[in-house]
C-alpha positions in Angstrom: 66.2 54.3 -72.8 64.3 51.9 -75.1 60.8 52.8 -76.1 57.9 50.4 -77.0 54.9 52.1 -78.6 51.6 50.3 -78.3 48.9 51.6 -80.7 46.1 49.0 -80.2 43.2 47.9 -78.0 41.8 45.5 -76.7 44.4 43.5 -74.7 45.0 40.7 -77.2 46.0 43.4 -79.7 48.2 45.0 -77.1 50.2 41.8 -76.6 50.4 41.3 -80.4 51.8 44.8 -80.7 54.4 44.2 -78.0 55.5 40.9 -79.6 55.9 42.6 -83.0 58.0 45.4 -81.6 60.1 42.9 -79.7 60.4 40.9 -83.0 59.2 37.7 -81.4 56.2 35.4 -81.7 53.3 35.5 -79.2 51.4 32.5 -77.9 47.7 32.2 -77.4 46.0 29.7 -75.1 42.2 29.8 -74.6 42.1 33.6 -74.9 45.3 34.3 -73.0 48.0 36.0 -75.1 51.6 35.7 -74.0 54.9 37.2 -75.1 58.3 36.3 -73.7 60.8 39.1 -73.3 63.6 38.4 -75.8 66.9 37.5 -74.1 68.8 40.4 -75.8 66.7 43.0 -74.0 65.6 41.3 -70.7 63.8 38.3 -69.3 60.3 37.4 -68.2 56.8 37.5 -69.7 54.0 39.9 -70.4 50.6 38.3 -70.8 47.0 39.4 -71.0 43.4 38.3 -71.3 40.1 40.0 -72.2 36.7 39.2 -71.0 33.2 40.3 -71.9 32.0 43.8 -71.1 35.3 45.6 -71.8 37.2 44.1 -68.9 40.6 42.6 -69.1 44.0 42.3 -67.3 47.6 42.4 -68.3 50.3 40.7 -66.2 53.9 42.1 -66.3 56.5 39.9 -64.8 59.8 41.0 -66.3 63.3 42.5 -66.0 64.7 44.8 -68.7 68.5 45.3 -69.2 68.0 49.0 -69.8 65.5 51.6 -68.9 62.3 50.8 -70.8 59.1 52.7 -71.6 55.9 51.2 -72.9 53.9 54.0 -74.4 50.2 53.5 -74.9 49.3 56.1 -77.4 46.4 54.8 -79.6 44.2 57.5 -81.3 41.2 56.6 -79.2 39.8 56.9 -75.7 42.1 54.8 -73.5 40.9 52.2 -71.0 40.9 53.0 -67.4 43.9 51.2 -65.8 43.9 49.8 -62.3 47.6 49.2 -61.6 48.8 46.9 -58.8 52.5 46.6 -58.2 53.2 43.3 -56.4 57.0 43.3 -56.7 59.6 46.0 -57.4 58.8 49.5 -58.5 57.2 50.9 -61.7 56.7 54.5 -62.9 53.6 56.0 -64.6 53.0 59.3 -66.3 50.2 60.7 -68.4 51.0 61.3 -72.0 51.4 65.1 -72.4 52.6 65.6 -68.8 56.1 65.6 -67.2 55.1 64.5 -63.7 56.1 60.9 -62.9 54.1 58.8 -60.5 56.1 56.2 -58.6 54.2 53.0 -57.8 56.1 50.8 -55.3 55.6 47.3 -53.9 52.1 46.8 -52.5 50.9 50.0 -54.0 48.1 50.5 -56.5 46.8 53.3 -58.7 43.7 54.1 -60.8 44.6 56.1 -63.9 42.6 57.7 -66.7 43.9 60.4 -69.1 42.0 63.1 -70.8 40.7 62.8 -74.4 42.7 60.5 -76.6 45.9 60.9 -74.6 47.5 57.8 -73.3 49.9 56.5 -70.6 53.6 55.7 -70.3 54.7 52.9 -68.0 58.5 53.0 -67.2 60.6 50.1 -66.0 64.1 50.8 -64.5 67.0 48.7 -65.8 67.9 45.4 -64.1 65.1 45.7 -61.6 62.8 42.7 -61.4 59.1 43.8 -61.2 55.7 42.4 -61.2 52.6 44.6 -62.0 49.1 43.7 -62.8 47.0 46.1 -64.9 43.2 45.6 -64.8 41.8 47.5 -67.8 38.3 48.7 -68.5 37.0 50.0 -71.9 34.4 52.3 -70.5 31.9 52.2 -73.4 31.6 48.4 -73.2 31.7 48.2 -69.5 29.0 50.8 -68.9 26.6 49.0 -71.3 27.1 45.8 -69.2 26.6 47.3 -65.8 24.2 50.2 -66.5 21.8 49.1 -63.8 24.5 48.9 -61.2 26.5 52.1 -61.8 24.2 54.3 -59.8 25.2 52.5 -56.6 28.9 53.4 -57.0 30.8 56.1 -55.2 30.3 59.4 -57.0 34.0 59.7 -58.2 34.1 56.1 -59.5 30.7 56.6 -61.1 31.9 59.7 -62.9 35.0 57.9 -64.0 33.1 55.0 -65.5 30.6 57.3 -67.2 33.3 59.5 -68.7 33.3 57.6 -72.1 34.7 60.6 -73.9 37.7 61.0 -71.5 36.8 64.5 -70.5 38.5 64.3 -67.1 41.9 63.2 -65.9 41.8 60.8 -63.0 44.6 59.7 -60.7 44.4 57.8 -57.4 47.0 55.9 -55.5 47.1 53.9 -52.3 48.1 50.5 -50.9 46.0 47.6 -52.1 44.2 45.4 -49.6 45.1 42.0 -48.2 42.1 40.6 -49.9 43.3 41.8 -53.3 46.8 40.4 -52.6 45.2 37.0 -51.8 43.1 37.1 -55.1 46.3 37.7 -57.1 48.0 34.8 -55.2 45.1 32.5 -56.0 45.4 33.4 -59.7 49.1 32.6 -59.6 48.5 29.3 -57.9 45.6 28.0 -60.0 46.7 25.0 -62.0 43.6 23.5 -63.6 43.0 23.0 -67.3 42.8 26.0 -69.6 39.0 26.1 -69.9 38.5 26.2 -66.1 41.4 28.7 -65.8 39.6 31.1 -68.1 36.4 31.0 -66.1 38.4 31.2 -62.9 40.3 34.2 -64.2 37.2 36.1 -65.2 35.6 35.6 -61.8 38.7 36.6 -59.9 39.2 39.7 -62.1 35.7 40.9 -61.3 36.3 40.3 -57.6 39.5 42.3 -57.7 37.6 45.2 -59.3 34.9 44.9 -56.6 37.5 45.0 -53.9 39.3 47.9 -55.4 36.1 50.0 -55.5 35.4 49.1 -51.9 39.0 50.0 -51.0 38.7 53.3 -52.8 35.7 54.2 -50.7 37.5 53.2 -47.5 40.5 55.4 -48.5 38.2 58.4 -48.5 37.9 57.9 -44.7 40.4 59.7 -42.4 43.1 57.9 -40.4 41.7 55.4 -37.9 38.3 55.4 -39.7 39.9 53.2 -42.4 38.9 49.6 -41.8 40.2 47.6 -44.7 43.5 45.8 -44.0 46.2 46.6 -46.6 49.0 44.5 -47.7 51.4 47.1 -46.3 49.7 46.7 -42.8 51.2 43.2 -42.4 54.6 44.6 -41.4 53.0 46.7 -38.7 51.0 43.7 -37.4 54.2 41.7 -37.3 55.9 44.5 -35.4 53.1 44.6 -32.9 53.4 40.8 -32.3 57.1 41.3 -31.5 56.3 44.3 -29.3 53.8 42.2 -27.3 56.3 39.3 -26.9 59.1 41.6 -25.7 57.0 43.8 -23.4 54.7 41.4 -21.6 55.4 42.9 -18.2 54.4 46.5 -19.2 51.7 46.0 -21.8 48.8 48.5 -21.9 45.5 48.2 -23.6 44.9 47.1 -27.2 44.6 50.8 -28.1 48.0 51.4 -26.6 49.6 48.6 -28.6 48.0 49.9 -31.8 49.3 53.4 -31.2 52.8 52.0 -30.6 52.9 50.7 -34.1 50.8 53.4 -35.7 47.6 51.8 -36.7 44.0 51.6 -35.4 42.9 49.1 -32.9 40.2 47.8 -35.3 42.9 47.1 -37.9 45.1 45.5 -35.4 42.3 43.1 -34.3 41.6 42.3 -38.0 45.2 41.7 -38.7 45.7 39.3 -35.9 42.6 37.3 -37.0 44.0 37.3 -40.5 47.6 36.4 -39.8 47.4 34.4 -36.6 43.8 33.2 -36.4 43.3 34.7 -33.0 42.3 37.9 -31.2 45.0 40.3 -29.8 44.0 39.3 -26.2 44.3 35.6 -27.1 47.7 36.2 -28.7 48.9 38.1 -25.5 47.8 35.2 -23.3 49.4 32.6 -25.5 52.6 34.7 -25.5 52.5 34.9 -21.7 52.2 31.1 -21.4 55.0 30.5 -23.9 57.3 32.7 -21.9 56.1 31.2 -18.6 57.0 27.6 -19.6 60.5 28.7 -20.7 61.1 30.4 -17.4 59.7 27.5 -15.4 61.8 25.0 -17.2 65.1 26.9 -17.6 65.4 29.3 -14.6 65.1 29.3 -10.8 62.8 32.3 -10.7 59.9 32.0 -8.3 56.3 31.8 -9.5 55.8 35.3 -8.3 58.8 36.6 -10.3 57.6 34.7 -13.4 54.1 36.1 -13.1 55.6 39.6 -12.8 57.7 39.1 -15.9 54.8 38.0 -18.0 52.6 40.9 -16.8 50.2 39.2 -14.5 49.4 40.6 -11.0 47.6 37.6 -9.5 49.3 34.3 -8.7 46.0 32.5 -8.6 45.1 33.8 -12.0 48.5 32.7 -13.4 47.9 29.2 -12.0 44.4 29.1 -13.4 45.2 30.0 -17.0 48.3 27.8 -17.0 46.3 24.8 -15.8 43.5 25.5 -18.1 45.9 25.5 -21.1 48.4 22.7 -20.1 46.4 20.6 -17.7 48.8 20.9 -14.8 49.8 23.6 -12.4 53.0 25.7 -12.9 54.7 24.1 -10.0 53.9 20.6 -11.2 55.1 21.5 -14.7 58.4 22.8 -13.2 58.8 19.6 -11.1 58.2 17.3 -14.0 60.6 19.2 -16.3 63.3 19.2 -13.7 63.0 15.5 -13.4 63.3 15.1 -17.2 66.3 17.3 -17.3 68.0 15.3 -14.6 67.2 12.0 -16.4 68.6 13.5 -19.7 71.8 14.6 -17.9 72.3 11.1 -16.5 71.9 9.6 -19.9 74.4 12.0 -21.4 76.9 11.3 -18.6 77.0 7.6 -19.3 
């Protein structure tokens, strides 16, 4: 296990500390500080940037060749850390405690230790990881937002007001799809450095806002949670496969949601986000896709096809098919059979 001890704040000093301990130079561009992991211990970069009001962010995108701990143990009140793991797995523990908190892909955590005790972030050997740490120096941050703090959730308000670090705070969850998109926008932004700095500051504030909103949503129970998490995408994709493979026996939207283990509200939001359509529209489009395949490639009757796609009325099947394609199912079948015959004749010549 190799250990890196960071004894500085704010973020620019953190990066300088890491560079010194790695025995490499750091780079600075318009307020962003960057250190490349030396090739003898790993690969990748750690970079950070600070903004006004005690807010900043550190980006870890690296792989270490042996287990590595970065120990933040300055003799001062430590910043509140909002940790977002976007790839791989990282491990956090509070200085002075043995319990290790695992933060996996798509997970986030809010951490604040008591008094002047710090944090230990651990990276496992040969495991690529990406983590973003949004950091807040509470004394500076509260001075900037003093008029707004009273509107926060009680727990978050208490956390931000705790300038002396009297209370330990730990929260973990799965970060929202909105936050994932904000990080992706940061990664994809390619304008000049001056615009990049302004862009970064704005996006970092938005991430903080969305994290606070998500924290409040996480206090709700089960189906009362309304915010779409990054981890929900897999369930939404599973539900789309379930719909396509079970058209003949589909129940209500609530039934489909229960099948994959999520609320109907989240399911609707997810389909809008991923597919740009409602669940009912997706179901109808899936029925029509299956119908054209069966019409073109099988000898099934229209009644048999409507049964396979979960429709009980032949007239309704004909109506929605014609509304979508501009011709009736029987005409579509006739035209496609003629095309198949023509293609076979061409291939036989």
